[in-house]
N, CA and C of each residue as an Amber inpcrd file, in Angstrom:
protein
   771
 138.1270000  76.8880000  89.5240000 139.5830000  77.0950000  89.5720000
 140.0960000  77.4460000  88.1740000 140.8590000  78.5180000  88.0920000
 141.4550000  78.8960000  86.8070000 142.4780000  77.8470000  86.3940000
 142.3980000  77.3300000  85.1740000 143.4080000  76.3720000  84.7340000
 144.8010000  76.9880000  84.7740000 145.8030000  76.1750000  85.0920000
 147.1880000  76.6330000  85.0250000 147.9170000  75.8380000  83.9520000
 148.7640000  76.5270000  83.2110000 149.5240000  75.8990000  82.1370000
 150.9890000  76.2820000  82.2820000 151.7760000  75.3610000  82.8080000
 153.2260000  75.5650000  82.8660000 153.7860000  75.2040000  81.4960000
 154.7140000  76.0200000  81.0000000 155.2630000  75.7510000  79.6730000
 156.7620000  75.9980000  79.6480000 157.4000000  75.3510000  78.6800000
 158.8360000  75.5320000  78.4730000 159.1190000  75.2480000  77.0090000
 160.0870000  75.9510000  76.4440000 160.4460000  75.7200000  75.0480000
 161.9100000  75.3060000  74.9610000 162.2230000  74.5920000  73.8910000
 163.6140000  74.3060000  73.5340000 163.8440000  74.8640000  72.1300000
 165.0440000  75.3780000  71.9190000 165.3220000  76.0430000  70.6480000
 166.6460000  75.5890000  70.0500000 166.7670000  75.8280000  68.7510000
 167.9950000  75.5950000  67.9890000 168.2470000  76.8510000  67.1550000
 169.4280000  77.0060000  66.5830000 169.6550000  78.1550000  65.6970000
 168.7190000  78.0940000  64.4850000 168.1660000  79.2440000  64.1160000
 167.3280000  79.3320000  62.9160000 168.2520000  79.4300000  61.7050000
 168.6890000  78.2930000  61.2250000 169.7000000  78.2930000  60.1630000
 169.1700000  78.8800000  58.8500000 167.8860000  78.7040000  58.5810000
 167.3140000  79.2990000  57.3640000 167.3510000  80.8190000  57.4520000
 166.9250000  81.3440000  58.5840000 166.9540000  82.7850000  58.7710000
 168.3650000  83.3390000  58.8190000 169.2530000  82.6340000  59.5060000
 170.6390000  83.0880000  59.6130000 171.3300000  83.0770000  58.2560000
 171.0010000  82.1080000  57.4190000 171.5840000  82.0630000  56.0750000
 171.2280000  83.3510000  55.3120000 169.9810000  83.8150000  55.4860000
 169.5580000  85.0470000  54.8300000 170.1760000  86.2800000  55.4880000
 170.1670000  86.3120000  56.8250000 170.6930000  87.4790000  57.5330000
 172.1870000  87.6720000  57.2980000 172.9190000  86.5660000  57.2080000
 174.3650000  86.6280000  57.0130000 174.7520000  86.6220000  55.5380000
 173.7370000  86.5470000  54.6790000 173.9420000  86.5610000  53.2230000
 174.9110000  85.4580000  52.7900000 174.6570000  84.2570000  53.3060000
 175.4830000  83.1050000  52.9720000 174.9080000  82.3900000  51.7470000
 175.7380000  81.7170000  50.9820000 175.2460000  80.9690000  49.8180000
 174.2000000  79.9400000  50.2290000 173.2350000  79.7080000  49.3590000
 172.1520000  78.7760000  49.6540000 172.6720000  77.3650000  49.9260000
 173.8000000  77.0150000  49.3240000 174.3260000  75.6570000  49.4990000
 175.0790000  75.4690000  50.8200000 175.2370000  76.5480000  51.5980000
 175.8990000  76.4200000  52.9030000 175.0630000  75.5190000  53.8040000
 175.6790000  74.5070000  54.3750000 174.9350000  73.5460000  55.2010000
 174.4260000  74.2100000  56.4770000 173.3820000  73.6190000  57.0520000
 172.8310000  74.1460000  58.3020000 173.8910000  74.1860000  59.3980000
 174.7010000  73.1350000  59.4660000 175.7280000  73.1000000  60.5070000
 176.7570000  74.2040000  60.3000000 177.1610000  74.4440000  59.0580000
 178.1090000  75.5210000  58.7880000 177.4960000  76.8880000  59.0720000
 176.2340000  77.0660000  58.7230000 175.5490000  78.3370000  59.0160000
 175.5660000  78.5960000  60.5200000 175.1820000  77.5750000  61.2820000
 175.1530000  77.7330000  62.7380000 176.5500000  78.0100000  63.2930000
 177.5490000  77.3030000  62.7960000 178.9180000  77.5100000  63.2860000
 179.4000000  78.9300000  63.0080000 179.0770000  79.4420000  61.8310000
 179.4760000  80.8090000  61.4900000 178.7660000  81.8130000  62.4050000
 177.4580000  81.6320000  62.5870000 176.6960000  82.5510000  63.4280000
 177.1820000  82.5210000  64.8730000 177.4550000  81.3380000  65.3860000
 177.9170000  81.2120000  66.7650000 179.3150000  81.8030000  66.9360000
 180.1730000  81.6230000  65.9130000 181.5140000  82.2080000  65.9530000
 181.4370000  83.7360000  65.9610000 180.5860000  84.2960000  65.1130000
 180.4260000  85.7470000  65.0690000 179.8910000  86.2770000  66.3930000
 178.9870000  85.5180000  66.9810000 178.4180000  85.9330000  68.2620000
 179.4800000  85.9370000  69.3570000 180.3150000  84.9040000  69.3710000
 181.3880000  84.8540000  70.3680000 182.3570000  86.0130000  70.1960000
 182.6510000  86.3540000  68.9380000 183.5420000  87.4890000  68.6840000
 182.9240000  88.8020000  69.1680000 181.5990000  88.8840000  69.0500000
 180.9080000  90.1280000  69.3770000 180.8130000  90.3580000  70.8800000
 180.4320000  89.3260000  71.6230000 180.2340000  89.5500000  73.0670000
 180.7540000  88.4230000  73.9550000 181.5420000  87.5000000  73.3970000
 182.1380000  86.4550000  74.2070000 181.2250000  85.2990000  74.5420000
 180.0110000  85.3220000  74.0510000 179.0560000  84.2510000  74.3110000
 178.5020000  83.7390000  72.9890000 178.2070000  82.4410000  72.9310000
 177.6160000  81.9230000  71.7010000 176.0910000  81.8030000  71.8110000
 175.5080000  82.5240000  72.7790000 174.0490000  82.5460000  72.9120000
 173.4870000  83.5580000  71.9090000 172.7460000  83.0530000  70.9340000
 172.2580000  83.9010000  69.8480000 171.1650000  84.8610000  70.3140000
 171.0060000  86.0030000  69.6320000 169.8650000  86.8820000  69.9090000
 168.5610000  86.1040000  69.7810000 167.5560000  86.4900000  70.5450000
 166.3390000  85.6810000  70.6440000 165.6280000  85.4970000  69.3050000
 165.6740000  86.5000000  68.4440000 164.9610000  86.3800000  67.1710000
 165.6570000  85.4310000  66.2020000 166.8670000  84.9800000  66.5580000
 167.5990000  84.0460000  65.7060000 167.4670000  82.5910000  66.1810000
 166.5930000  82.3610000  67.1630000 166.3080000  81.0120000  67.6310000
 165.1290000  80.4430000  66.8590000 165.0810000  79.1260000  66.7740000
 163.9470000  78.4230000  66.1930000 163.4260000  77.4360000  67.2240000
 162.1240000  77.4100000  67.4170000 161.5160000  76.5290000  68.4210000
 161.4590000  75.1010000  67.8920000 162.0130000  74.1670000  68.6580000
 161.9590000  72.7600000  68.2460000 161.1110000  71.9190000  69.1870000
 160.7150000  72.4660000  70.3430000 159.8300000  71.7330000  71.2500000
 159.1510000  72.7140000  72.1990000 157.8900000  72.4400000  72.4890000
 157.1580000  73.1500000  73.5430000 156.4620000  72.0870000  74.3830000
 156.7820000  72.0500000  75.6620000 156.1280000  71.1200000  76.5790000
 155.2500000  71.8870000  77.5500000 154.1800000  71.2230000  78.0130000
 153.1930000  71.8620000  78.8710000 152.7890000  70.9370000  80.0070000
 152.4330000  71.5390000  81.1280000 151.8060000  70.8310000  82.2430000
 150.5060000  71.5670000  82.5340000 149.3890000  70.9140000  82.2770000
 148.0770000  71.5450000  82.4230000 147.3650000  70.9840000  83.6490000
 146.9600000  71.8870000  84.5340000 146.1070000  71.5260000  85.6940000
 144.7620000  72.1890000  85.4620000 143.7580000  71.3490000  85.1990000
 142.4450000  71.8830000  84.8300000 141.3670000  70.9530000  85.3620000
 140.3720000  71.5320000  86.0960000 139.3420000  70.7110000  86.7030000
 139.9590000  69.7550000  87.7140000 139.6990000  68.4610000  87.5420000
 140.2850000  67.4540000  88.4290000 141.4700000  66.7480000  87.7770000
 141.9340000  67.3000000  86.6760000 142.9440000  66.6030000  85.8730000
 144.2880000  67.3250000  85.8810000 145.3320000  66.5350000  85.6840000
 146.6860000  67.0540000  85.4850000 147.3360000  66.2140000  84.3970000
 148.0410000  66.8610000  83.4900000 148.7690000  66.1080000  82.4710000
 149.9920000  66.8840000  82.0150000 150.9910000  66.1400000  81.5590000
 152.2100000  66.7120000  80.9970000 152.4000000  66.1120000  79.6140000
 152.6770000  66.9560000  78.6380000 152.8870000  66.4520000  77.2850000
 153.6620000  67.4800000  76.4710000 154.1170000  67.0530000  75.3020000
 154.8130000  67.9350000  74.3720000 153.9460000  68.1130000  73.1370000
 153.8300000  69.3390000  72.6880000 152.9270000  69.6520000  71.5820000
 153.4070000  69.0150000  70.2790000 152.4480000  68.5140000  69.5010000
 152.7770000  67.9200000  68.2130000 153.5290000  66.6090000  68.3740000
 154.3030000  66.2710000  67.3420000 155.1400000  65.0730000  67.3940000
 156.5060000  65.4060000  66.8040000 157.3450000  64.3970000  66.6530000
 158.7200000  64.6520000  66.2090000 158.7820000  65.2330000  64.8010000
 157.7040000  65.0750000  64.0330000 157.6900000  65.5890000  62.6620000
 156.9380000  66.9140000  62.5160000 156.4070000  67.4430000  63.6120000
 155.6470000  68.6940000  63.5360000 156.5580000  69.8660000  63.2060000
 156.0380000  70.7930000  62.4280000 156.7990000  71.9870000  62.0840000
 156.7830000  72.9810000  63.2410000 157.6880000  73.9230000  63.1830000
 157.7120000  74.9870000  64.1870000 156.3840000  75.7230000  64.2070000
 155.8360000  76.0420000  63.0410000 154.5570000  76.7570000  62.9620000
 153.4530000  75.9730000  63.6530000 153.4320000  74.6640000  63.4580000
 152.3670000  73.8360000  64.0390000 152.4280000  73.8300000  65.5570000
 153.6240000  73.6800000  66.1250000 153.6820000  73.5800000  67.5840000
 153.4320000  74.9340000  68.2420000 153.8760000  76.0190000  67.6220000
 153.6030000  77.3400000  68.1910000 152.1150000  77.6550000  68.1060000
 151.4830000  77.3290000  66.9700000 150.0460000  77.5680000  66.8550000
 149.2740000  76.7430000  67.8750000 149.6970000  75.5040000  68.1340000
 149.0460000  74.6780000  69.1410000 149.1390000  75.3150000  70.5270000
 150.2820000  75.8970000  70.8380000 150.4310000  76.5510000  72.1370000
 149.4280000  77.6820000  72.2890000 149.3590000  78.5570000  71.2990000
 148.4430000  79.6890000  71.4120000 146.9800000  79.2660000  71.2770000
 146.7190000  78.1650000  70.5820000 145.3660000  77.6110000  70.5490000
 144.9420000  77.1540000  71.9380000 145.8930000  76.6260000  72.7170000
 145.5990000  76.2260000  74.0910000 145.2380000  77.4170000  74.9570000
 145.9540000  78.5190000  74.7720000 145.6150000  79.7540000  75.4840000
 144.2190000  80.2110000  75.0860000 143.9100000  80.1110000  73.7960000
 142.5920000  80.4990000  73.2840000 141.4950000  79.6440000  73.9210000
 141.7540000  78.3460000  74.0770000 140.7350000  77.4150000  74.5750000
 140.4990000  77.5550000  76.0720000 141.5790000  77.6380000  76.8540000
 141.4490000  77.5620000  78.3060000 141.5670000  78.9020000  79.0260000
 142.1260000  79.9350000  78.3890000 142.4960000  81.1870000  79.0640000
 143.1590000  80.8630000  80.4050000 144.2220000  80.0930000  80.3880000
 144.8340000  79.6720000  81.6530000 145.7390000  80.7510000  82.2230000
 146.1090000  80.5710000  83.4870000 147.2720000  81.2740000  83.9970000
 148.4690000  80.5190000  83.4620000 149.3250000  81.1790000  82.6970000
 150.5060000  80.4960000  82.1810000 151.6810000  80.7820000  83.1140000
 152.5020000  79.7580000  83.3140000 153.5540000  79.8010000  84.3200000
 154.8560000  79.3530000  83.6750000 155.9190000  80.0620000  83.9710000
 157.2020000  79.7480000  83.3470000 158.3400000  79.9800000  84.3230000
 159.5070000  79.5330000  83.9090000 160.7480000  79.8970000  84.5960000
 161.5860000  80.6510000  83.5720000 161.6860000  81.9580000  83.7350000
 162.3600000  82.8540000  82.7970000 161.5780000  83.0110000  81.4850000
 160.2800000  82.8440000  81.5500000 159.4640000  83.0330000  80.3580000
 159.4690000  84.4560000  79.8470000 159.5640000  85.4270000  80.7420000
 159.5980000  86.8260000  80.3080000 160.9060000  87.1600000  79.6080000
 161.9910000  86.5360000  80.0670000 163.3030000  86.8530000  79.5150000
 163.6760000  86.0440000  78.2960000 163.0070000  84.8940000  78.1070000
 163.3930000  84.0330000  76.9940000 162.2030000  83.4450000  76.2420000
 161.4460000  82.5590000  76.8770000 160.4550000  81.7530000  76.1620000
 159.4330000  82.5990000  75.4090000 158.8220000  83.5590000  76.0820000
 157.7730000  84.3240000  75.4140000 158.2990000  85.2560000  74.3290000
 159.3950000  85.9940000  74.5550000 159.9150000  86.7860000  73.4320000
 160.2590000  85.9240000  72.2150000 160.8440000  84.7470000  72.4350000
 161.1310000  83.8530000  71.3060000 159.8350000  83.4580000  70.6120000
 158.8250000  83.0950000  71.3840000 157.5390000  82.7140000  70.7940000
 156.9060000  83.8730000  70.0340000 157.0590000  85.0940000  70.5310000
 156.5280000  86.2580000  69.8160000 157.1770000  86.3860000  68.4310000
 158.4970000  86.3500000  68.4140000 159.2100000  86.5100000  67.1370000
 158.8870000  85.3680000  66.1810000 158.9090000  84.1400000  66.7040000
 158.7030000  82.9910000  65.8280000 157.2480000  82.8690000  65.3840000
 156.3220000  83.3410000  66.2010000 154.9210000  83.3690000  65.7740000
 154.7560000  84.3130000  64.5860000 155.4280000  85.4530000  64.6270000
 155.3610000  86.3950000  63.5010000 155.9770000  85.7840000  62.2470000
 157.1260000  85.1640000  62.3960000 157.8040000  84.5600000  61.2530000
 156.9290000  83.4850000  60.6040000 156.1490000  82.7650000  61.4370000
 155.3720000  81.6280000  60.9570000 153.8860000  81.9170000  60.7580000
 153.4940000  83.1900000  60.7680000 152.0900000  83.5590000  60.5230000
 151.1220000  82.9160000  61.5150000 151.5460000  82.8090000  62.7560000
 150.6940000  82.2450000  63.8040000 149.6970000  83.3130000  64.2740000
 148.4800000  82.8740000  64.5910000 147.4180000  83.7770000  65.0520000
 147.1440000  83.5030000  66.5280000 147.1220000  84.5680000  67.3700000
 146.9650000  84.3900000  68.8130000 146.1900000  85.5560000  69.4300000
 144.9140000  85.7370000  69.0680000 144.1790000  86.9190000  69.5360000
 143.9660000  86.9590000  71.0390000 143.6670000  85.8240000  71.6630000
 143.4100000  85.8280000  73.1030000 144.6660000  86.2210000  73.8660000
 145.7750000  85.6800000  73.4620000 147.0390000  85.9730000  74.1390000
 147.3700000  87.4590000  74.0720000 147.1120000  88.0870000  72.9380000
 147.4990000  89.4760000  72.7350000 146.4290000  90.4760000  73.1620000
 145.3220000  90.0060000  73.6970000 144.2480000  90.9120000  74.1210000
 144.7170000  91.7680000  75.3050000 144.6500000  93.0630000  75.1500000
 145.0130000  93.9980000  76.2200000 143.7920000  94.7350000  76.7500000
 142.5980000  94.1820000  76.4860000 141.3700000  94.7900000  76.9680000
 140.4450000  95.2420000  75.8610000 140.9050000  95.1160000  74.6190000
 140.0590000  95.5440000  73.4980000 138.8610000  94.6130000  73.3200000
 139.0560000  93.3140000  73.5080000 137.9830000  92.3370000  73.3320000
 137.3640000  91.9160000  74.6620000 138.1730000  91.7720000  75.6770000
 137.7080000  91.3770000  77.0110000 138.2090000  92.4330000  77.9920000
 137.2700000  93.1790000  78.5980000 137.6610000  94.2950000  79.4530000
 138.5020000  93.8510000  80.6490000 138.3000000  92.5930000  81.1030000
 139.1060000  92.1130000  82.2310000 140.5920000  92.0970000  81.8900000
 140.9030000  91.9510000  80.6060000 142.2960000  91.8650000  80.1840000
 142.9970000  93.2260000  80.2380000 142.2580000  94.2930000  80.4030000
 142.9040000  95.6040000  80.5450000 143.7160000  95.6490000  81.8330000
 143.2180000  94.9410000  82.8540000 143.8510000  95.0060000  84.1680000
 144.6450000  93.7520000  84.5030000 144.5190000  92.7210000  83.6870000
 145.2600000  91.4810000  83.9530000 145.3980000  90.7310000  82.6380000
 146.5620000  90.8670000  82.0150000 146.7640000  90.2510000  80.6980000
 148.0800000  89.4810000  80.6680000 148.3530000  88.8540000  79.5430000
 149.5450000  88.0160000  79.4140000 150.8150000  88.8220000  79.1340000
 150.6650000  90.0920000  78.7910000 151.8020000  90.8660000  78.3000000
 152.4950000  91.6600000  79.3990000 151.7280000  92.2400000  80.3150000
 152.3130000  93.0820000  81.3500000 153.1440000  92.2600000  82.3320000
 154.2920000  92.7720000  82.6700000 155.2170000  92.0430000  83.5520000
 154.6100000  91.7570000  84.9150000 153.7930000  92.6790000  85.4160000
 153.3160000  92.5740000  86.7900000 151.8880000  92.0270000  86.8850000
 151.3350000  91.5540000  85.7910000 150.0400000  90.8840000  85.8290000
 150.2550000  89.3860000  85.9880000 149.2170000  88.7080000  86.4670000
 149.4070000  87.3080000  86.8530000 148.9190000  86.3070000  85.8200000
 148.3710000  86.7410000  84.7030000 148.0010000  85.7500000  83.6800000
 149.2390000  85.0330000  83.1570000 150.3690000  85.7410000  83.1640000
 151.6520000  85.0570000  82.9880000 152.4720000  85.2770000  84.2460000
 152.8270000  84.1830000  84.8960000 153.6370000  84.2400000  86.1070000
 155.0090000  83.6670000  85.7940000 155.9950000  84.5420000  85.7270000
 157.3870000  84.1060000  85.5570000 157.9550000  83.9240000  86.9520000
 158.0420000  82.6840000  87.3870000 158.4640000  82.4010000  88.7560000
 159.8750000  82.8890000  89.0390000 160.7870000  82.7230000  88.0810000
 162.1570000  83.1640000  88.3040000 162.1980000  84.6720000  88.5250000
 161.5100000  85.4080000  87.6740000 161.4990000  86.8620000  87.7390000
 160.8800000  87.3440000  89.0470000 159.7550000  86.7500000  89.4370000
 159.0640000  87.1830000  90.6490000 159.8590000  86.8530000  91.9030000
 160.3760000  85.6280000  91.9940000 161.1030000  85.2420000  93.1970000
 162.3710000  86.0740000  93.3880000 162.9420000  86.5430000  92.2790000
 164.1290000  87.4110000  92.3590000 163.7550000  88.8740000  92.5390000
 162.4590000  89.1660000  92.7010000 161.9610000  90.5370000  92.8190000
 162.4150000  91.3880000  91.6340000 162.3530000  90.7880000  90.4400000
 162.6460000  91.4830000  89.1840000 164.0690000  92.0450000  89.1570000
 164.9520000  91.3760000  89.8730000 166.3590000  91.7770000  89.9640000
 167.2010000  90.6630000  89.3460000 167.7440000  90.8960000  88.1600000
 168.4630000  89.8450000  87.4390000 169.6270000  89.2840000  88.2430000
 170.2340000  90.0920000  89.1040000 171.3640000  89.6080000  89.8990000
 170.9290000  88.5550000  90.9140000 169.6270000  88.5010000  91.2120000
 169.1150000  87.5570000  92.2010000 168.5080000  86.3140000  91.5620000
 168.5600000  86.2020000  90.2370000 167.9680000  85.0540000  89.5630000
 168.6210000  83.7500000  90.0090000 167.8050000  82.7080000  90.1280000
 168.3040000  81.3790000  90.4770000 168.0130000  80.4070000  89.3400000
 168.9030000  79.4580000  89.0680000 168.6110000  78.4390000  88.0590000
 167.5030000  77.5070000  88.5390000 166.6240000  77.1200000  87.6320000
 165.5530000  76.1840000  87.9740000 166.1200000  74.8970000  88.5540000
 167.1890000  74.3810000  87.9460000 167.7820000  73.1250000  88.3940000
 168.1810000  73.2050000  89.8620000 168.8210000  74.3020000  90.2450000
 169.2720000  74.4610000  91.6290000 168.0930000  74.5370000  92.5850000
 167.1260000  75.3920000  92.2850000 166.0190000  75.5790000  93.2170000
 165.1780000  74.3120000  93.3320000 164.9550000  73.6360000  92.1990000
 164.1930000  72.3890000  92.2460000 164.8800000  71.3810000  93.1650000
 166.1840000  71.2190000  93.0130000 166.9060000  70.2470000  93.8390000
 166.9260000  70.6670000  95.3040000 167.0470000  71.9690000  95.5800000
 167.0260000  72.4340000  96.9610000 165.6850000  72.1460000  97.6260000
 164.6220000  72.1190000  96.8250000 163.2820000  71.8300000  97.3480000
 162.9960000  70.3300000  97.4210000 163.9550000  69.5050000  96.9820000
 163.7610000  68.0660000  97.0250000 163.1610000  67.4810000  95.7630000
 163.1160000  68.2630000  94.6880000 162.5820000  67.8010000  93.4160000
 163.7250000  67.3070000  92.5230000 163.4110000  66.6090000  91.4320000
 164.4820000  65.9580000  90.6650000 165.4840000  66.9010000  90.0020000
 165.0480000  68.0550000  89.5110000 165.9520000  68.9000000  88.7380000
 166.1920000  68.3060000  87.3660000 167.1690000  68.8400000  86.6610000
 167.4320000  68.4130000  85.2820000 168.0400000  67.0150000  85.2600000
 167.6420000  66.2520000  84.2280000 168.1040000  64.8750000  84.1050000
 168.7310000  64.6600000  82.7280000 170.0440000  64.5700000  82.6720000
 170.7170000  64.1150000  81.4600000 170.9190000  65.1260000  80.3590000
 170.3210000  66.2880000  80.4390000 170.4710000  67.2660000  79.3660000
 170.2230000  68.6590000  79.9310000 170.7350000  69.6700000  79.2330000
 170.3570000  71.0480000  79.5250000 170.2910000  71.7930000  78.2080000
 169.8790000  73.0570000  78.2610000 169.6460000  73.8110000  77.0390000
 170.8590000  73.9120000  76.1260000 172.0600000  73.8850000  76.7150000
 173.2700000  74.0210000  75.9060000 173.5410000  72.7980000  75.0360000
 172.8950000  71.6790000  75.3460000 173.1240000  70.4370000  74.6040000
 172.0590000  70.1610000  73.5400000 171.0610000  71.0450000  73.4380000
 169.9290000  70.7640000  72.5530000 170.3420000  70.7580000  71.0830000
 171.1850000  71.7040000  70.6750000 171.5770000  71.7800000  69.2620000
 172.3370000  70.5250000  68.8430000 173.2710000  70.0670000  69.6670000
 174.0030000  68.8430000  69.3410000 173.0540000  67.6480000  69.2850000
 172.1150000  67.5930000  70.2210000 171.1410000  66.4940000  70.2160000
 170.2680000  66.5500000  68.9710000 169.8820000  67.7590000  68.5730000
 169.0420000  67.9170000  67.3820000 169.7870000  67.4470000  66.1380000
 171.0520000  67.8260000  66.0060000 171.8450000  67.4120000  64.8480000
 171.9930000  65.8910000  64.7970000 171.9850000  65.2600000  65.9650000
 172.1090000  63.8060000  66.0300000 170.7690000  63.0970000  65.8470000
 169.7190000  63.8730000  65.5730000 168.4000000  63.2850000  65.3530000
 167.6810000  62.8620000  66.6190000 168.1280000  63.3780000  67.7760000
 167.5410000  62.9660000  69.0480000 166.3810000  63.8900000  69.4450000
 165.4120000  64.0040000  68.5650000 164.2860000  64.9070000  68.7970000
 163.4480000  64.4340000  69.9870000 163.2260000  63.1320000  70.0680000
 162.4180000  62.6000000  71.1670000 163.0860000  62.8600000  72.5050000
 164.4120000  62.7570000  72.5570000 165.1330000  63.0370000  73.7990000
 164.9800000  64.4970000  74.2000000 164.9930000  65.3910000  73.2180000
 164.7870000  66.8150000  73.5110000 163.3960000  67.0440000  74.0720000
 162.4080000  66.4240000  73.4480000 161.0340000  66.5640000  73.9140000
 160.8680000  66.0280000  75.3330000 161.4980000  64.9040000  75.6180000
 161.4140000  64.3240000  76.9630000 162.0730000  65.2320000  77.9940000
 163.2300000  65.7820000  77.6370000 163.9170000  66.7160000  78.5400000
 163.0430000  67.9310000  78.8290000 162.3930000  68.4530000  77.7970000
 161.5320000  69.6170000  77.9590000 160.3700000  69.3000000  78.9050000
 159.8320000  68.0890000  78.7920000 158.7400000  67.6810000  79.6780000
 159.1820000  67.6520000  81.1350000 160.3760000  67.1550000  81.4050000
 160.8300000  67.1150000  82.7930000 161.0750000  68.5210000  83.3310000
 161.4410000  69.4440000  82.4570000 161.5900000  70.8380000  82.8850000
 160.2490000  71.4200000  83.3360000 159.1780000  71.1580000  82.5850000
 157.8810000  71.7050000  83.0060000 157.3900000  71.0010000  84.2660000
 157.7290000  69.7220000  84.4300000 157.3590000  69.0290000  85.6630000
 158.0590000  69.6630000  86.8600000 159.3560000  69.9530000  86.7230000
 160.0740000  70.6480000  87.7980000 159.4630000  72.0150000  88.0770000
 159.1210000  72.7400000  87.0260000 158.5410000  74.0760000  87.2070000
 157.1920000  73.9890000  87.8970000 156.3840000  72.9970000  87.5300000
 155.0870000  72.8370000  88.1960000 155.2780000  72.5420000  89.6820000
 156.2470000  71.7120000  90.0190000 156.5180000  71.4150000  91.4260000
 156.9480000  72.6670000  92.1880000 157.8210000  73.4640000  91.5760000
 158.2540000  74.7120000  92.2190000 157.0680000  75.6660000  92.3620000
 156.1940000  75.6910000  91.3550000 154.9930000  76.5370000  91.4340000
 154.1050000  76.1040000  92.6030000 153.9100000  74.8030000  92.7860000
 153.0990000  74.3330000  93.9110000 153.7190000  74.7540000  95.2410000
 155.0360000  74.6610000  95.3560000 155.7060000  75.0880000  96.5920000
 155.5290000  76.5880000  96.8050000 155.5660000  77.3490000  95.7140000
 155.3270000  78.7900000  95.7950000 153.9070000  79.0730000  96.2760000
 152.9370000  78.3320000  95.7570000 151.5430000  78.5190000  96.1740000
 151.3610000  78.1740000  97.6470000 152.0860000  77.1840000  98.1320000
 152.0700000  76.8630000  99.5590000 152.6680000  78.0080000 100.3590000
 153.8120000  78.5220000  99.9160000 154.4970000  79.5980000 100.6230000
 153.6340000  80.8500000 100.7400000 152.9170000  81.1750000  99.6610000
 152.1200000  82.4120000  99.6760000 150.7440000  82.2150000 100.2960000
 150.4340000  80.9890000 100.7480000 149.1770000  80.7320000 101.4260000
 147.9980000  80.4660000 100.5190000 148.2570000  80.2580000  99.2260000
 147.1700000  79.9590000  98.2950000 146.8430000  78.4710000  98.2670000
 147.6980000  77.6550000  98.8670000 147.4050000  76.2480000  99.1090000
 147.6610000  75.9700000 100.5860000 146.7390000  75.2550000 101.2240000
 147.0160000  74.7610000 102.5680000 147.9670000  73.5750000 102.4560000
 148.4960000  73.1350000 103.5850000 149.3880000  71.9770000 103.5460000
 148.6620000  70.7290000 103.0530000 147.3900000  70.6030000 103.4140000
 146.6050000  69.4580000 102.9420000 146.3900000  69.5570000 101.4400000
 146.0430000  70.7520000 100.9500000 145.8300000  70.9430000  99.5110000
 147.1210000  70.7320000  98.7270000 148.2240000  71.1990000  99.2860000
 149.5220000  70.9950000  98.6400000 149.8340000  69.5050000  98.5210000
 149.6190000  68.7730000  99.5980000 149.8730000  67.3330000  99.5790000
 148.9830000  66.6380000  98.5550000 147.7490000  67.1090000  98.4250000
 146.8260000  66.5310000  97.4430000 147.3200000  66.7770000  96.0170000
 147.8030000  67.9890000  95.7520000 148.3290000  68.3190000  94.4270000
 149.5790000  67.4910000  94.1070000 150.4290000  67.3250000  95.1000000
 151.6410000  66.5250000  94.9080000 151.2710000  65.0740000  94.5990000
 150.3010000  64.5430000  95.3140000 149.8900000  63.1580000  95.0930000
 149.2660000  62.9890000  93.7090000 148.4630000  63.9700000  93.2750000
 147.8810000  63.9140000  91.9350000 148.9820000  63.8810000  90.8800000
 150.0110000  64.6810000  91.0850000 151.1070000  64.7250000  90.1160000
 151.8690000  63.3970000  90.1270000 152.1590000  62.8610000  91.3030000
 152.8630000  61.5720000  91.3770000 152.0630000  60.4780000  90.6770000
 150.7620000  60.4230000  90.9540000 149.9210000  59.3910000  90.3530000
 149.8900000  59.5280000  88.8310000 149.8130000  60.7690000  88.3560000
 149.7760000  60.9950000  86.9130000 151.0720000  60.5440000  86.2570000
 152.1960000  60.9660000  86.8090000 153.4810000  60.6040000  86.2150000
 153.7360000  59.1040000  86.3050000 153.2640000  58.4750000  87.3730000
 153.4210000  57.0270000  87.5140000 152.6540000  56.2830000  86.4310000
 151.5600000  56.8870000  85.9660000 150.7430000  56.2370000  84.9340000
 151.3630000  56.3340000  83.5490000 152.3860000  57.1790000  83.3860000
 153.0470000  57.3220000  82.0850000 154.1090000  56.2290000  81.9200000
 154.1850000  55.6790000  80.7420000 155.0860000  54.5430000  80.5180000
 156.4800000  54.9380000  80.0270000 156.6600000  56.1730000  79.5880000
 157.9460000  56.5870000  79.0250000 159.0500000  56.5000000  80.0840000
 160.2400000  56.0160000  79.7120000 161.3250000  55.8100000  80.6830000
 161.7580000  57.0740000  81.4200000 161.6570000  58.2340000  80.7700000
 162.1400000  59.4400000  81.4550000 161.2960000  59.7650000  82.6870000
 160.0450000  59.2950000  82.7080000 159.2240000  59.5430000  83.8990000
 159.6180000  58.6110000  85.0370000 160.0030000  57.4010000  84.7250000
 160.5040000  56.5020000  85.7690000 161.7700000  57.0810000  86.3970000
 162.6470000  57.6330000  85.5730000 163.8710000  58.2690000  86.0690000
 163.5370000  59.4960000  86.9160000 162.5680000  60.2720000  86.4650000
 162.1600000  61.4700000  87.1940000 161.6150000  61.1000000  88.5680000
 160.7310000  60.1040000  88.6140000 160.1360000  59.6900000  89.8870000
 161.1800000  59.1100000  90.8260000 162.1500000  58.3950000  90.2740000
 163.2080000  57.8110000  91.1010000 164.0710000  58.8870000  91.7530000
 164.2120000  60.0210000  91.0650000 165.0410000  61.1150000  91.5740000
 164.2720000  62.0440000  92.5200000 162.9650000  61.8450000  92.6120000
 162.1040000  62.7160000  93.4220000 162.0510000  62.1780000  94.8420000
 162.6500000  62.8930000  95.7660000 162.6850000  62.4400000  97.1670000
 161.3190000  62.5830000  97.8140000
């Protein structure tokens, strides 16, 4: 069985980069830099969502199904640098050559990781292989939208039509899964400024857990899992999460019908 790796990232404004791009004085605080950038963005297009290359990755969480095992974790620790956690992600791709699975990964997570990997001198040869090193990658690689080494569930389920996109939170809850608990992407910057890095990491983990559950339901729908196999995968996930002691998993399990 090909390993599967569900992933999700959380980001904050890249205040160091924005300070340079906006030619602000070095003594300008990170909060002031971000406020200026967000204000300019709102003036430009009415939204304070920054261009993807102006984001900085503060957490990457993963759900790995490999062999007889399943686990959910966040790369690095609260003190890890952006470079360290991004390199760990691509090192995982190098080690397992998994099918990577996301919700809006094509539209957000992967482009951000591409830009930030360049900024941080990250090396990712397996991920970027288009068939030069492994001929199989010519026909199925991580980069092409319609190849399955990266499966963007949101993009595929909407038939690549942005008007048909559904929020992960909504679809997860409609399927009987917990959905988002206590935080969403719009609250990450405020949480980061308050030093709540662990809370951000925990939130990111529950997002990948929801995505993995939606992926299993998708595999059932397309006939790649029988009902018995689906039930087995669900039970493995429940048992794994039950074995984790962190409070956010108890909350997640309580919300899972």
